MARBAKE-751625 format. One record per residue: residue number from 1; x, y, z of N, C-alpha, C, O, CB in turn. Coordinates in Angstrom, 3 decimals, always signed. Glycine has a CB too. Example, Ala and Ser with C-alpha at 12.3 -4.5 7.8 and 13.67 -1.06 7.14 Angstrom:
2
[1 [+13.190 -5.690 +7.800] [+12.300 -4.500 +7.800] [+13.200 -3.300 +7.800] [+14.236 -3.319 +8.465] [+11.308 -4.473 +9.046]]
[2 [+12.850 -2.250 +7.080] [+13.670 -1.060 +7.140] [+12.900 +0.030 +7.870] [+13.409 +1.138 +8.039] [+14.084 -0.598 +5.725]]
***
This chain:
166
[1 [+0.996 -1.043 -0.050] [+0.125 +0.065 -0.083] [+0.832 +0.996 -0.129] [+1.855 +0.928 +0.551] [-0.741 +0.228 +0.852]]
[2 [+0.605 +2.124 -0.867] [+1.171 +3.432 -0.623] [+0.656 +4.477 +0.185] [-0.527 +4.784 +0.328] [+1.304 +3.951 -1.659]]
[3 [+1.586 +4.956 +0.662] [+1.446 +5.906 +1.863] [+1.046 +7.314 +1.340] [+2.015 +7.941 +0.912] [+2.858 +6.007 +2.721]]
[4 [-0.081 +7.929 +1.274] [-0.554 +9.268 +1.020] [-0.734 +10.143 +2.144] [-1.622 +9.985 +2.982] [-1.732 +9.218 +0.370]]
[5 [+0.023 +10.967 +2.155] [+0.128 +11.895 +3.257] [-0.850 +13.223 +2.835] [-0.791 +13.860 +1.783] [+1.799 +12.307 +3.500]]
[6 [-1.704 +13.425 +3.904] [-2.517 +14.619 +3.771] [-1.618 +15.959 +4.411] [-0.674 +15.778 +5.180] [-4.014 +14.338 +4.610]]
[7 [-1.963 +17.009 +4.068] [-1.020 +18.068 +4.564] [-1.367 +18.695 +5.985] [-1.600 +19.857 +6.316] [-0.992 +19.212 +3.519]]
[8 [-1.316 +17.486 +6.718] [-1.633 +17.894 +8.340] [-0.200 +17.577 +8.976] [+0.546 +16.721 +8.502] [-3.040 +16.825 +9.200]]
[9 [+0.052 +18.203 +9.881] [+1.128 +17.785 +10.935] [+0.666 +18.153 +12.219] [-0.128 +19.057 +12.477] [+2.528 +18.438 +10.721]]
[10 [+1.346 +17.219 +13.167] [+0.824 +17.236 +14.992] [+2.220 +17.787 +15.480] [+3.333 +17.418 +15.108] [+0.354 +15.314 +15.947]]
[11 [+1.937 +18.629 +16.279] [+2.846 +19.008 +17.095] [+2.512 +18.375 +18.794] [+1.414 +18.452 +19.346] [+2.867 +20.624 +16.901]]
[12 [+3.650 +17.817 +19.341] [+3.614 +17.193 +20.503] [+4.346 +18.009 +21.625] [+5.559 +17.864 +21.781] [+4.157 +15.878 +20.307]]
[13 [+3.660 +18.814 +22.359] [+4.327 +19.852 +23.208] [+4.452 +19.268 +24.831] [+3.545 +19.284 +25.663] [+3.367 +21.327 +23.117]]
[14 [+5.627 +18.831 +24.990] [+6.137 +18.184 +26.258] [+5.094 +16.926 +26.930] [+4.550 +16.876 +28.033] [+6.314 +19.468 +27.383]]
[15 [+5.075 +16.139 +25.994] [+4.268 +14.838 +26.142] [+5.174 +13.749 +27.059] [+6.111 +13.138 +26.544] [+3.920 +14.177 +24.530]]
[16 [+4.858 +13.601 +28.244] [+5.846 +12.965 +29.241] [+5.865 +11.583 +28.835] [+6.867 +10.909 +29.076] [+5.442 +13.106 +30.817]]
[17 [+5.037 +11.169 +28.344] [+5.077 +9.478 +28.337] [+5.820 +8.973 +27.033] [+5.255 +9.375 +26.016] [+3.415 +8.763 +28.318]]
[18 [+6.751 +8.327 +26.841] [+7.293 +7.828 +25.657] [+6.389 +6.777 +25.168] [+6.631 +6.374 +24.030] [+8.673 +7.335 +25.843]]
[19 [+5.397 +6.248 +25.792] [+4.462 +4.985 +25.363] [+3.269 +5.978 +24.821] [+2.727 +5.479 +23.835] [+3.929 +3.727 +26.833]]
[20 [+2.775 +7.107 +25.156] [+2.134 +7.740 +24.220] [+2.447 +8.551 +23.132] [+1.665 +8.967 +22.276] [+1.562 +8.239 +24.695]]
[21 [+3.856 +8.782 +23.239] [+4.556 +9.417 +21.784] [+4.400 +8.156 +20.914] [+3.689 +8.186 +19.910] [+6.428 +9.973 +21.885]]
[22 [+4.972 +7.199 +21.242] [+5.023 +6.006 +20.125] [+3.627 +5.639 +19.792] [+3.471 +5.139 +18.678] [+5.812 +4.609 +20.652]]
[23 [+2.606 +5.787 +20.526] [+1.234 +5.411 +20.052] [+0.784 +6.571 +18.930] [+0.090 +6.387 +17.930] [+0.131 +5.343 +21.416]]
[24 [+1.347 +7.738 +19.364] [+1.205 +8.819 +18.402] [+1.700 +8.720 +16.989] [+1.048 +9.016 +15.988] [+1.802 +9.881 +18.923]]
[25 [+2.990 +8.248 +17.027] [+3.728 +7.725 +15.802] [+2.850 +6.749 +14.953] [+2.623 +6.825 +13.745] [+5.060 +6.965 +16.253]]
[26 [+2.424 +5.850 +15.813] [+1.601 +4.629 +14.853] [+0.298 +5.331 +14.339] [-0.224 +5.035 +13.264] [+1.080 +3.075 +15.849]]
[27 [-0.137 +6.191 +15.110] [-1.644 +6.739 +14.554] [-1.274 +7.613 +13.573] [-1.952 +7.566 +12.547] [-2.672 +7.558 +15.654]]
[28 [-0.471 +8.316 +13.612] [+0.124 +9.236 +12.528] [+0.320 +8.619 +11.222] [-0.100 +9.172 +10.204] [+1.446 +9.763 +12.938]]
[29 [+0.980 +7.421 +11.194] [+1.169 +6.629 +10.179] [+0.102 +6.152 +9.546] [-0.044 +6.205 +8.325] [+1.843 +5.736 +10.491]]
[30 [-0.794 +5.604 +10.438] [-2.142 +5.065 +10.056] [-3.078 +6.091 +9.397] [-3.916 +5.743 +8.566] [-2.838 +4.512 +11.295]]
[31 [-2.908 +7.399 +9.802] [-3.775 +8.393 +9.319] [-3.214 +8.775 +8.234] [-4.002 +9.139 +7.361] [-4.049 +9.457 +10.149]]
[32 [-2.001 +8.823 +7.960] [-1.171 +9.717 +6.832] [-0.897 +10.953 +7.128] [-0.946 +11.852 +6.288] [-1.813 +9.880 +5.576]]
[33 [-0.619 +11.108 +8.207] [-0.406 +12.482 +8.538] [+1.097 +13.013 +7.751] [+1.814 +12.179 +7.198] [-0.364 +12.586 +10.289]]
[34 [+1.393 +14.200 +7.775] [+2.641 +14.585 +6.891] [+3.961 +14.344 +7.837] [+5.023 +13.980 +7.334] [+2.548 +16.303 +6.348]]
[35 [+3.815 +14.574 +9.247] [+4.660 +14.471 +9.925] [+4.227 +14.945 +11.258] [+3.104 +15.401 +11.474] [+5.642 +14.985 +9.382]]
[36 [+5.345 +14.794 +12.319] [+5.237 +15.024 +13.937] [+6.401 +16.082 +14.184] [+7.553 +16.069 +13.749] [+5.510 +13.471 +14.943]]
[37 [+5.691 +17.105 +15.105] [+6.900 +17.999 +15.621] [+6.896 +17.536 +17.061] [+5.841 +17.393 +17.678] [+6.700 +19.774 +15.460]]
[38 [+8.102 +17.300 +17.600] [+8.300 +16.887 +19.020] [+8.924 +18.082 +19.715] [+9.956 +18.549 +19.233] [+9.230 +15.570 +19.163]]
[39 [+8.392 +18.620 +20.806] [+8.939 +19.554 +21.115] [+8.915 +19.598 +22.976] [+8.030 +19.151 +23.705] [+8.259 +20.658 +20.258]]
[40 [+10.120 +20.246 +23.351] [+10.195 +20.345 +24.831] [+10.672 +18.995 +25.425] [+11.621 +18.462 +24.849] [+8.782 +20.746 +25.437]]
[41 [+10.136 +18.374 +26.501] [+10.544 +17.245 +27.127] [+9.866 +15.823 +26.364] [+9.939 +14.706 +26.877] [+10.121 +17.438 +28.681]]
[42 [+9.276 +16.078 +25.192] [+8.797 +15.044 +24.519] [+9.800 +14.029 +23.994] [+10.770 +14.383 +23.324] [+8.064 +15.545 +23.534]]
[43 [+9.514 +12.562 +24.357] [+10.614 +11.795 +24.093] [+10.984 +11.601 +22.218] [+10.085 +11.686 +21.382] [+10.231 +10.319 +24.917]]
[44 [+11.926 +11.431 +21.986] [+12.476 +11.438 +20.568] [+13.054 +9.975 +20.189] [+13.835 +9.484 +21.004] [+13.685 +12.590 +20.438]]
[45 [+12.780 +9.328 +19.172] [+13.681 +8.274 +18.762] [+15.033 +8.431 +18.975] [+15.409 +9.596 +19.105] [+13.555 +8.025 +17.502]]
[46 [+15.859 +7.562 +19.044] [+15.727 +6.071 +19.316] [+15.405 +5.805 +20.742] [+16.165 +6.282 +21.584] [+17.022 +5.310 +18.959]]
[47 [+14.237 +5.009 +21.178] [+14.043 +4.873 +22.428] [+13.231 +3.551 +22.631] [+12.125 +3.590 +22.091] [+13.426 +6.079 +22.943]]
[48 [+13.501 +2.500 +23.225] [+12.889 +1.362 +23.434] [+11.493 +1.412 +24.052] [+10.740 +0.537 +23.625] [+13.712 +0.638 +24.162]]
[49 [+11.021 +2.179 +24.892] [+9.693 +2.285 +25.397] [+8.950 +3.028 +24.203] [+7.793 +2.664 +23.993] [+9.633 +3.087 +26.857]]
[50 [+9.407 +3.885 +23.513] [+8.678 +4.682 +22.178] [+8.542 +3.592 +21.197] [+7.461 +3.427 +20.632] [+9.642 +6.034 +21.424]]
[51 [+9.713 +2.716 +20.912] [+9.390 +2.119 +19.822] [+8.388 +0.590 +20.088] [+7.838 -0.152 +19.275] [+10.812 +1.921 +19.121]]
[52 [+8.459 +0.560 +21.445] [+7.627 -0.568 +21.618] [+6.097 -0.288 +21.303] [+5.468 -1.318 +21.057] [+7.803 -1.052 +23.028]]
[53 [+5.341 +0.934 +21.257] [+4.121 +1.429 +20.873] [+4.173 +1.758 +19.739] [+3.139 +1.595 +19.092] [+3.653 +2.350 +21.516]]
[54 [+5.325 +2.324 +19.064] [+5.275 +2.872 +17.652] [+5.261 +1.574 +16.614] [+4.710 +1.610 +15.514] [+6.654 +3.903 +17.369]]
[55 [+5.941 +0.456 +17.139] [+5.857 -0.456 +16.284] [+6.585 -0.166 +14.607] [+6.272 -0.723 +13.556] [+4.381 -0.687 +16.331]]
[56 [+7.439 +0.701 +14.799] [+8.173 +1.074 +13.368] [+7.695 +2.222 +12.938] [+8.322 +2.910 +12.133] [+7.983 +0.083 +12.192]]
[57 [+6.447 +2.587 +13.459] [+6.268 +4.052 +12.773] [+7.171 +5.160 +13.037] [+7.101 +6.177 +12.348] [+5.010 +4.619 +13.126]]
[58 [+7.928 +5.056 +13.886] [+9.144 +6.220 +13.984] [+9.930 +6.195 +12.945] [+10.677 +7.155 +12.757] [+10.113 +6.114 +15.153]]
[59 [+9.928 +5.171 +12.117] [+10.894 +5.108 +10.806] [+10.043 +5.594 +9.551] [+10.592 +5.984 +8.521] [+11.486 +3.453 +10.497]]
[60 [+8.760 +5.546 +9.700] [+7.922 +5.961 +8.374] [+7.317 +7.387 +8.651] [+7.090 +8.002 +7.609] [+6.605 +4.823 +8.021]]
[61 [+7.075 +7.904 +9.544] [+6.682 +9.292 +9.741] [+7.712 +10.105 +10.056] [+8.480 +9.799 +10.968] [+5.741 +9.451 +10.702]]
[62 [+7.856 +11.255 +9.331] [+8.868 +12.022 +9.261] [+8.497 +13.155 +10.701] [+7.380 +13.502 +11.087] [+8.954 +12.679 +7.609]]
[63 [+9.682 +13.492 +11.200] [+9.606 +14.139 +12.534] [+10.774 +15.070 +12.602] [+11.726 +14.966 +11.828] [+9.628 +13.093 +13.737]]
[64 [+10.688 +16.009 +13.566] [+11.584 +17.090 +13.724] [+11.402 +17.244 +15.195] [+10.295 +17.084 +15.709] [+11.279 +18.406 +12.823]]
[65 [+12.624 +17.597 +15.988] [+12.520 +18.146 +17.277] [+12.650 +19.733 +17.488] [+13.634 +20.205 +16.919] [+13.514 +17.489 +18.033]]
[66 [+12.075 +20.397 +17.998] [+12.350 +21.613 +18.480] [+12.154 +21.916 +20.061] [+11.085 +21.655 +20.613] [+11.575 +22.449 +17.711]]
[67 [+13.296 +22.504 +20.784] [+13.256 +22.580 +22.189] [+12.378 +23.478 +22.550] [+11.882 +23.249 +23.653] [+14.429 +22.848 +22.774]]
[68 [+11.877 +24.748 +21.831] [+10.803 +25.707 +22.387] [+9.692 +25.667 +21.237] [+9.883 +26.068 +20.089] [+11.423 +27.353 +22.679]]
[69 [+8.547 +25.144 +21.705] [+7.199 +25.153 +20.951] [+7.020 +26.506 +20.590] [+6.929 +26.591 +19.365] [+5.939 +24.632 +21.779]]
[70 [+6.940 +27.489 +21.103] [+6.585 +28.802 +20.653] [+7.355 +29.330 +19.648] [+6.805 +30.102 +18.861] [+6.598 +29.671 +21.640]]
[71 [+8.738 +29.020 +19.491] [+9.461 +29.289 +18.278] [+8.882 +28.550 +17.027] [+8.681 +29.069 +15.929] [+10.903 +28.905 +18.486]]
[72 [+8.657 +27.295 +17.366] [+8.118 +26.433 +16.094] [+6.898 +26.964 +15.612] [+6.678 +26.928 +14.402] [+7.836 +24.903 +16.412]]
[73 [+5.893 +27.561 +16.573] [+4.681 +27.806 +16.097] [+4.666 +29.128 +15.372] [+3.874 +29.376 +14.463] [+3.737 +27.739 +17.150]]
[74 [+5.561 +29.947 +15.810] [+6.005 +31.353 +15.222] [+6.556 +30.749 +13.746] [+6.008 +31.288 +12.785] [+7.378 +32.285 +16.293]]
[75 [+7.236 +30.043 +13.519] [+7.853 +29.522 +12.503] [+6.795 +29.083 +11.473] [+6.716 +29.560 +10.341] [+8.723 +28.468 +12.961]]
[76 [+5.915 +28.038 +12.021] [+4.857 +27.624 +10.938] [+3.950 +28.655 +10.650] [+3.608 +28.722 +9.469] [+4.027 +26.438 +11.333]]
[77 [+3.428 +29.553 +11.502] [+2.810 +30.817 +11.286] [+3.382 +31.521 +10.098] [+2.637 +32.039 +9.267] [+2.935 +31.653 +12.480]]
[78 [+4.362 +31.547 +10.020] [+5.247 +32.440 +9.009] [+5.124 +31.736 +7.581] [+5.193 +32.319 +6.499] [+6.974 +32.520 +9.506]]
[79 [+4.936 +30.412 +7.782] [+5.050 +29.555 +6.537] [+3.225 +29.451 +6.192] [+2.814 +28.543 +5.470] [+6.004 +27.777 +6.936]]
[80 [+2.567 +30.151 +6.603] [+0.930 +29.846 +6.408] [+0.124 +28.887 +6.857] [-1.053 +28.735 +6.531] [+0.626 +29.670 +5.282]]
[81 [+0.898 +28.073 +7.793] [+0.186 +26.812 +8.316] [-0.759 +27.515 +9.164] [-0.555 +28.530 +9.829] [+1.130 +25.651 +9.140]]
[82 [-1.923 +26.766 +9.033] [-3.173 +26.730 +9.930] [-3.094 +26.140 +11.350] [-3.178 +24.912 +11.387] [-4.205 +25.951 +9.240]]
[83 [-2.942 +26.804 +12.576] [-2.576 +26.033 +13.846] [-3.846 +25.866 +14.557] [-4.683 +26.768 +14.590] [-1.486 +26.777 +14.790]]
[84 [-4.006 +24.747 +15.117] [-4.938 +24.504 +15.998] [-4.542 +23.828 +17.265] [-3.755 +22.884 +17.194] [-5.848 +23.839 +15.391]]
[85 [-4.976 +24.191 +18.340] [-4.777 +23.642 +19.576] [-5.847 +22.850 +20.036] [-7.017 +23.231 +20.042] [-4.508 +24.582 +20.464]]
[86 [-5.424 +21.675 +20.446] [-6.487 +20.666 +21.009] [-6.596 +20.524 +22.483] [-5.860 +19.790 +23.143] [-6.210 +19.291 +20.508]]
[87 [-7.617 +21.314 +23.006] [-7.721 +21.574 +24.292] [-9.175 +21.821 +24.592] [-9.956 +22.189 +23.715] [-6.855 +22.660 +24.656]]
[88 [-9.615 +21.563 +26.153] [-10.839 +22.037 +26.465] [-10.584 +23.196 +27.096] [-9.873 +23.435 +28.072] [-11.636 +21.183 +27.198]]
[89 [-11.415 +24.056 +26.254] [-11.336 +25.532 +26.713] [-12.745 +26.201 +26.467] [-13.622 +25.653 +25.798] [-10.139 +26.374 +25.863]]
[90 [-12.881 +27.432 +27.067] [-14.168 +27.841 +26.828] [-14.542 +28.423 +25.097] [-15.632 +28.418 +24.525] [-14.365 +29.006 +27.975]]
[91 [-13.516 +28.779 +24.709] [-13.459 +29.371 +23.236] [-13.321 +28.274 +22.354] [-13.507 +28.499 +21.159] [-12.256 +30.390 +22.961]]
[92 [-13.063 +27.264 +22.675] [-13.060 +25.935 +21.640] [-13.992 +25.311 +20.944] [-14.943 +24.809 +21.544] [-12.718 +24.953 +22.150]]
[93 [-13.893 +25.235 +19.627] [-15.055 +25.042 +18.743] [-14.844 +23.315 +18.793] [-13.745 +22.861 +19.111] [-14.933 +25.941 +17.021]]
[94 [-15.891 +22.490 +18.481] [-15.894 +21.153 +18.173] [-14.979 +20.771 +17.284] [-14.661 +21.471 +16.322] [-17.015 +20.767 +17.765]]
[95 [-14.385 +19.398 +17.590] [-13.355 +18.495 +16.618] [-13.919 +18.840 +15.320] [-13.249 +19.577 +14.596] [-13.344 +16.698 +16.859]]
[96 [-15.066 +18.411 +14.911] [-15.437 +18.441 +13.507] [-15.518 +19.729 +12.940] [-15.709 +19.817 +11.727] [-16.647 +17.817 +13.292]]
[97 [-15.416 +20.616 +13.546] [-15.731 +22.183 +12.870] [-14.258 +22.686 +12.985] [-14.238 +23.879 +12.681] [-17.011 +23.360 +13.862]]
[98 [-13.206 +22.292 +13.261] [-11.985 +23.131 +13.576] [-11.222 +23.037 +12.528] [-10.588 +24.089 +12.446] [-11.208 +22.774 +14.760]]
[99 [-10.927 +22.256 +11.602] [-10.191 +22.331 +10.421] [-10.694 +23.033 +9.158] [-11.750 +22.631 +8.668] [-9.928 +21.105 +10.111]]
[100 [-10.121 +23.912 +8.662] [-10.770 +24.808 +7.504] [-9.742 +24.857 +6.523] [-10.179 +24.956 +5.377] [-11.217 +26.356 +7.931]]
[101 [-8.831 +24.828 +6.605] [-7.747 +25.212 +5.578] [-6.349 +24.485 +5.795] [-5.934 +24.222 +6.924] [-7.502 +26.795 +5.649]]
[102 [-5.686 +24.195 +4.681] [-4.603 +23.186 +4.517] [-3.348 +24.137 +4.103] [-3.607 +25.113 +3.399] [-5.001 +21.956 +3.309]]
[103 [-2.088 +23.918 +4.476] [-1.814 +22.984 +5.355] [-2.080 +23.449 +6.602] [-2.211 +24.647 +6.852] [-0.598 +22.537 +5.251]]
[104 [-2.186 +22.401 +7.560] [-2.477 +22.534 +9.194] [-1.783 +21.706 +10.118] [-1.358 +20.574 +9.885] [-3.877 +22.239 +9.535]]
[105 [-1.680 +22.446 +11.355] [-1.043 +21.519 +12.280] [-1.683 +21.649 +13.639] [-1.879 +22.733 +14.189] [+0.469 +21.772 +12.368]]
[106 [-2.016 +20.397 +14.176] [-2.732 +20.509 +15.364] [-1.575 +20.242 +16.565] [-0.566 +19.560 +16.385] [-4.026 +19.414 +15.353]]
[107 [-1.907 +20.878 +17.750] [-1.240 +20.821 +18.979] [-1.777 +20.075 +19.946] [-2.983 +20.196 +20.163] [-1.074 +21.952 +19.462]]
[108 [-1.014 +19.186 +20.694] [-1.293 +18.329 +22.004] [-0.687 +18.832 +22.820] [+0.287 +19.484 +22.444] [-0.988 +16.975 +22.087]]
[109 [-0.920 +18.773 +23.976] [-0.247 +19.153 +25.244] [+0.514 +17.959 +26.284] [+0.632 +16.749 +26.089] [-1.389 +19.860 +26.038]]
[110 [+0.836 +18.551 +27.109] [+1.376 +17.632 +28.332] [+0.007 +16.936 +28.831] [-1.072 +17.518 +28.718] [+2.194 +18.619 +29.710]]
[111 [+0.137 +15.581 +29.420] [-0.535 +14.677 +30.039] [-1.596 +15.420 +31.180] [-2.787 +15.163 +31.360] [+0.527 +13.698 +30.624]]
[112 [-0.817 +16.331 +31.813] [-1.469 +16.789 +33.042] [-2.096 +18.322 +32.716] [-3.242 +18.678 +32.991] [-0.315 +16.794 +34.332]]
[113 [-1.100 +19.105 +32.089] [-1.535 +20.523 +31.977] [-2.039 +20.970 +30.556] [-2.423 +22.115 +30.314] [-0.363 +21.414 +32.378]]
[114 [-2.001 +20.028 +29.718] [-2.729 +20.064 +28.062] [-1.901 +21.296 +27.518] [-0.696 +21.406 +27.745] [-4.767 +20.449 +27.955]]
[115 [-2.545 +22.109 +26.868] [-1.895 +23.025 +25.883] [-1.934 +24.364 +26.672] [-3.012 +24.786 +27.093] [-2.694 +23.097 +24.369]]
[116 [-0.811 +25.015 +26.871] [-1.141 +26.316 +27.773] [-1.578 +27.489 +27.013] [-1.682 +27.522 +25.787] [+0.099 +26.797 +28.590]]
[117 [-1.772 +28.245 +27.650] [-2.855 +29.731 +27.191] [-1.943 +30.356 +26.342] [-2.338 +30.839 +25.281] [-3.394 +31.017 +28.573]]
[118 [-0.456 +30.420 +26.767] [+0.297 +31.196 +25.914] [+0.662 +30.430 +24.512] [+1.031 +31.144 +23.580] [+1.542 +31.618 +26.688]]
[119 [+0.588 +29.185 +24.337] [+0.809 +28.506 +23.248] [-0.899 +28.348 +22.489] [-1.050 +28.212 +21.275] [+1.657 +27.025 +23.736]]
[120 [-1.735 +28.387 +23.209] [-2.900 +28.523 +22.504] [-3.396 +30.083 +22.011] [-4.471 +30.370 +21.484] [-3.895 +27.888 +23.389]]
[121 [-2.573 +30.747 +22.259] [-2.926 +32.336 +21.740] [-1.968 +32.427 +20.681] [-2.035 +33.509 +20.098] [-2.691 +33.697 +22.924]]
[122 [-0.981 +31.537 +20.185] [-0.241 +31.422 +18.975] [-0.902 +30.518 +18.062] [-0.438 +30.162 +16.979] [+1.114 +30.986 +19.216]]
[123 [-2.029 +30.159 +18.563] [-2.729 +29.386 +17.279] [-3.718 +30.136 +16.882] [-4.131 +31.120 +17.496] [-3.330 +27.963 +17.516]]
[124 [-4.198 +29.665 +15.725] [-5.656 +30.343 +15.000] [-6.810 +30.057 +15.705] [-7.733 +30.870 +15.748] [-6.018 +29.797 +13.509]]
[125 [-6.860 +28.843 +16.337] [-8.092 +28.379 +17.266] [-7.752 +27.339 +17.940] [-6.645 +26.810 +17.843] [-9.356 +28.011 +16.591]]
[126 [-8.822 +26.883 +18.807] [-8.658 +25.864 +19.472] [-9.751 +24.954 +19.260] [-10.845 +25.397 +18.909] [-8.453 +26.181 +20.699]]
[127 [-9.563 +23.731 +19.437] [-10.656 +22.316 +18.922] [-10.849 +21.806 +20.359] [-9.970 +22.030 +21.192] [-9.835 +20.814 +17.687]]
[128 [-11.819 +21.219 +20.642] [-12.180 +20.254 +21.574] [-12.990 +19.009 +21.424] [-13.870 +18.920 +20.568] [-12.707 +20.850 +22.378]]
[129 [-12.695 +18.057 +22.249] [-13.761 +16.825 +21.895] [-14.845 +17.053 +22.655] [-14.713 +17.576 +23.762] [-13.283 +15.307 +22.203]]
[130 [-15.870 +16.751 +22.244] [-17.221 +17.014 +23.299] [-17.214 +15.748 +24.249] [-17.067 +14.636 +23.743] [-18.917 +17.095 +22.388]]
[131 [-17.369 +15.892 +25.612] [-17.404 +14.880 +26.397] [-18.526 +14.827 +26.844] [-19.141 +15.892 +26.897] [-16.577 +14.838 +27.263]]
[132 [-19.150 +13.666 +27.290] [-20.581 +13.326 +27.505] [-20.557 +12.323 +28.870] [-21.634 +11.785 +29.127] [-21.263 +12.534 +26.049]]
[133 [-19.611 +12.079 +29.611] [-19.488 +11.406 +30.660] [-19.032 +12.106 +31.922] [-19.056 +13.337 +31.920] [-18.743 +10.457 +30.345]]
[134 [-18.667 +11.533 +32.875] [-18.294 +12.194 +33.951] [-16.788 +12.838 +34.004] [-16.442 +13.802 +34.688] [-18.514 +11.289 +34.973]]
[135 [-15.994 +12.078 +33.127] [-14.361 +12.704 +32.692] [-14.689 +13.820 +31.895] [-15.712 +13.947 +31.222] [-13.247 +11.615 +31.694]]
[136 [-13.617 +14.744 +32.031] [-13.508 +15.959 +31.364] [-12.739 +15.989 +30.291] [-12.850 +16.945 +29.523] [-13.114 +16.864 +32.107]]
[137 [-11.757 +14.892 +30.010] [-10.848 +14.767 +28.981] [-10.373 +13.185 +28.767] [-10.530 +12.394 +29.697] [-9.655 +15.722 +29.315]]
[138 [-9.895 +12.834 +27.737] [-9.431 +11.613 +27.150] [-7.884 +11.662 +27.254] [-7.270 +12.729 +27.276] [-9.946 +11.452 +25.646]]
[139 [-7.345 +10.559 +27.312] [-5.868 +10.293 +27.083] [-5.461 +11.132 +25.941] [-6.224 +11.375 +25.006] [-5.538 +8.760 +26.786]]
[140 [-4.105 +11.626 +26.035] [-3.577 +12.440 +25.094] [-3.610 +11.598 +23.714] [-4.079 +12.063 +22.675] [-2.142 +12.913 +25.550]]
[141 [-3.075 +10.347 +23.823] [-2.949 +9.526 +22.422] [-4.326 +9.448 +21.971] [-4.633 +9.598 +20.788] [-2.284 +7.944 +22.534]]
[142 [-5.089 +9.235 +22.820] [-6.596 +8.872 +22.276] [-7.153 +10.335 +21.565] [-7.698 +10.430 +20.465] [-7.764 +8.322 +23.755]]
[143 [-6.950 +11.079 +22.211] [-7.304 +12.371 +21.756] [-6.638 +12.899 +20.347] [-7.316 +13.458 +19.485] [-6.945 +13.286 +22.869]]
[144 [-5.173 +12.645 +20.215] [-4.497 +12.649 +19.263] [-5.103 +12.058 +17.982] [-5.297 +12.670 +16.932] [-3.455 +12.131 +19.646]]
[145 [-5.406 +10.593 +18.272] [-6.187 +9.901 +17.278] [-7.593 +10.430 +16.904] [-7.860 +10.530 +15.706] [-6.328 +8.577 +17.724]]
[146 [-8.314 +10.701 +17.633] [-9.542 +11.490 +17.120] [-9.153 +12.677 +16.183] [-9.704 +12.818 +15.091] [-10.376 +12.083 +18.363]]
[147 [-8.284 +13.441 +16.593] [-7.911 +14.700 +15.584] [-7.343 +14.367 +14.413] [-7.513 +14.986 +13.362] [-6.951 +15.675 +16.133]]
[148 [-6.534 +13.212 +14.582] [-5.768 +12.921 +13.345] [-6.589 +12.360 +12.300] [-6.429 +12.793 +11.159] [-4.661 +12.001 +13.597]]
[149 [-7.472 +11.431 +12.526] [-8.545 +11.069 +11.704] [-9.586 +12.169 +11.133] [-10.022 +12.275 +9.986] [-9.238 +10.126 +12.453]]
[150 [-9.868 +12.994 +12.337] [-10.753 +14.141 +11.760] [-10.136 +14.918 +10.757] [-10.698 +15.259 +9.717] [-11.181 +15.097 +12.787]]
[151 [-8.842 +15.228 +11.111] [-7.968 +15.821 +10.099] [-8.028 +15.439 +8.726] [-8.276 +16.099 +7.717] [-6.739 +15.630 +10.439]]
[152 [-7.714 +14.079 +8.920] [-7.745 +13.425 +7.373] [-8.959 +13.247 +6.681] [-8.940 +13.110 +5.458] [-7.210 +12.068 +7.329]]
[153 [-10.049 +13.231 +7.341] [-11.334 +13.481 +6.820] [-11.778 +14.709 +6.187] [-12.432 +14.693 +5.144] [-12.105 +13.298 +7.722]]
[154 [-11.408 +15.873 +6.844] [-11.542 +17.096 +6.316] [-10.749 +17.231 +5.307] [-11.203 +17.838 +4.337] [-11.369 +18.039 +7.138]]
[155 [-9.422 +16.738 +5.248] [-8.616 +17.009 +4.068] [-9.205 +16.190 +2.773] [-8.998 +16.570 +1.620] [-7.073 +16.593 +4.389]]
[156 [-9.961 +15.022 +3.103] [-10.099 +14.064 +2.158] [-11.569 +14.701 +1.295] [-11.812 +14.442 +0.117] [-10.216 +12.436 +2.960]]
[157 [-12.305 +15.441 +2.054] [-13.441 +16.146 +1.732] [-13.063 +17.460 +1.154] [-13.970 +18.008 +0.527] [-14.299 +16.289 +2.885]]
[158 [-11.918 +18.097 +1.223] [-11.582 +19.321 +0.668] [-11.069 +18.974 -0.919] [-11.244 +19.821 -1.795] [-10.424 +20.059 +1.645]]
[159 [-10.505 +17.836 -1.187] [-9.914 +17.615 -2.474] [-10.836 +16.937 -3.466] [-11.691 +16.221 -2.944] [-8.699 +16.823 -2.316]]
[160 [-10.841 +17.020 -4.901] [-11.510 +16.748 -5.736] [-11.880 +15.157 -5.520] [-10.985 +14.489 -5.003] [-10.882 +17.189 -6.888]]
[161 [-12.977 +14.550 -5.825] [-13.392 +13.359 -5.741] [-12.686 +12.355 -6.604] [-12.656 +11.154 -6.336] [-14.657 +13.400 -5.959]]
[162 [-12.063 +12.956 -7.757] [-11.463 +11.768 -8.358] [-10.049 +11.648 -7.755] [-9.371 +10.715 -8.186] [-11.428 +11.864 -9.961]]
[163 [-9.541 +12.399 -6.886] [-8.082 +12.143 -6.325] [-8.332 +11.620 -4.791] [-7.372 +11.496 -4.031] [-7.061 +13.666 -6.354]]
[164 [-9.503 +11.356 -4.426] [-9.790 +10.807 -2.946] [-9.368 +9.450 -2.980] [-9.615 +8.812 -4.004] [-11.363 +10.870 -2.448]]
[165 [-8.699 +8.829 -1.918] [-8.492 +7.680 -1.961] [-9.670 +6.810 -1.236] [-10.184 +7.133 -0.164] [-7.229 +7.556 -1.484]]
[166 [-10.016 +5.633 -2.014] [-11.187 +4.888 -1.524] [-10.997 +3.780 -0.645] [-11.969 +3.149 -0.228] [-11.890 +4.409 -2.559]]
***
């Protein structure tokens, strides 16, 4: 099967768990994201704990490391990339309404602190996953997966039907 990348990147800001990072690599590969940006304390390959959950996706998904997330967000903004923070916040729009233009990059944050207000201010908007139970959020890797596939779907709907992958 040929890998067809959509013009969506994901930025992982200070994700503490290497297992979560590995899972996000695997999901990024499955959804055909263009690549990952790993920032701050986020684990980077090579690492056995990351590779255990990535199952080789760390070799198929392009990635780059930036020490300072805000520097990367400013860089991406300068290149015209649409920036979407994934966070529970009063001004957040539902996930399915968040992506409107490409290329895009969505930001997921630390497992405890999420995406900071400072970083959200550098983004074009904030998306959220509606929660209908007692819990207020999902695991960061699960949230990442939902956003990755919503991004993929949004892109597929934006391209000509003849070029859509069936």
